[in-house]
C-alpha positions in Angstrom: 14.8 -9.1 140.9 17.9 -11.3 141.7 16.1 -14.3 140.5 15.1 -12.8 137.2 18.7 -12.5 135.9 21.5 -14.8 134.9 24.7 -14.4 136.9 28.2 -16.0 136.7 29.2 -14.5 140.2 27.1 -12.6 142.7 28.9 -9.7 144.4 26.7 -7.8 146.9 27.6 -4.2 147.3 26.6 -3.9 151.0 25.7 -6.1 154.0 22.0 -5.8 153.6 19.7 -8.6 154.9 18.2 -8.5 151.4 21.1 -10.8 150.3 21.2 -12.9 153.4 18.8 -15.6 152.3 19.5 -15.3 148.5 20.3 -18.6 146.9 20.8 -18.0 143.1 23.1 -21.0 142.4 26.3 -19.1 141.7 29.3 -18.3 143.8 29.2 -15.3 145.9 32.2 -12.9 146.4 32.2 -10.3 149.2 34.5 -7.3 149.5 35.3 -6.2 153.1 36.9 -2.8 153.3 37.5 -2.7 157.0 36.3 -4.0 160.3 35.7 -0.7 162.1 32.3 -1.4 163.3 33.4 -4.7 164.7 36.2 -2.8 166.6 33.9 -0.1 167.7 30.4 -1.6 168.0 29.2 1.4 170.1 28.9 3.4 166.8 26.7 1.0 165.0 23.0 1.9 165.1 21.9 -1.6 164.0 23.6 -4.7 165.3 22.0 -6.5 162.3 24.5 -4.9 160.1 27.3 -6.8 162.0 25.3 -10.0 162.0 24.5 -9.7 158.2 28.2 -8.9 157.4 29.4 -12.0 159.3 26.7 -14.3 157.7 27.6 -13.1 154.2 31.2 -13.5 154.8 30.7 -17.1 156.1 28.5 -17.9 153.0 30.8 -16.4 150.4 33.0 -18.6 148.3 35.6 -15.8 148.3 36.4 -12.6 150.2 38.3 -9.6 148.8 40.1 -7.8 151.5 41.7 -4.4 150.8 44.8 -5.2 152.7 46.6 -7.8 154.7 45.6 -5.9 157.9 41.9 -6.1 157.0 42.4 -9.8 156.2 43.9 -10.5 159.6 41.1 -8.5 161.3 38.5 -10.5 159.5 40.3 -13.7 160.6 40.4 -12.4 164.1 36.7 -11.4 164.4 35.1 -14.2 162.3 36.5 -17.5 163.6 34.5 -19.5 161.0 36.2 -18.0 158.1 39.0 -20.1 156.4 42.0 -18.3 155.2 41.7 -20.1 151.8 38.6 -17.9 151.0 40.8 -14.8 150.5 41.5 -13.4 147.1 44.0 -10.7 146.0 43.9 -7.5 148.0 42.6 -4.6 146.2 45.9 -2.8 146.1 47.5 -5.8 144.6 44.9 -5.8 141.9 45.5 -2.2 141.2 49.3 -2.8 140.9 48.6 -5.6 138.4 46.3 -3.5 136.3 48.9 -0.7 136.3 51.6 -3.2 135.7 53.7 -1.9 138.6 54.3 -5.2 140.1 58.1 -5.8 140.5 
């Protein structure tokens, strides 16, 4: 299905292995909300989730983190991620949309 459409940007909504090997020739942007399963891996049923999430993060051209804290955790757990990959945090985007930026 992914190859039947034309995309400008690919933004997967989960860390499924469905997307792991997808190469559709457009930039991929990944949103990471937290690193809770990396912090507490005992609560993860499938270790493949953690592996897929890391691989998608490494393949992404950009990563949206919801906070500076999440960004720092991503950098802490994924040593192959460059800080230049990060985009605006979600709260910063909301403030811009609501025009509440000082």
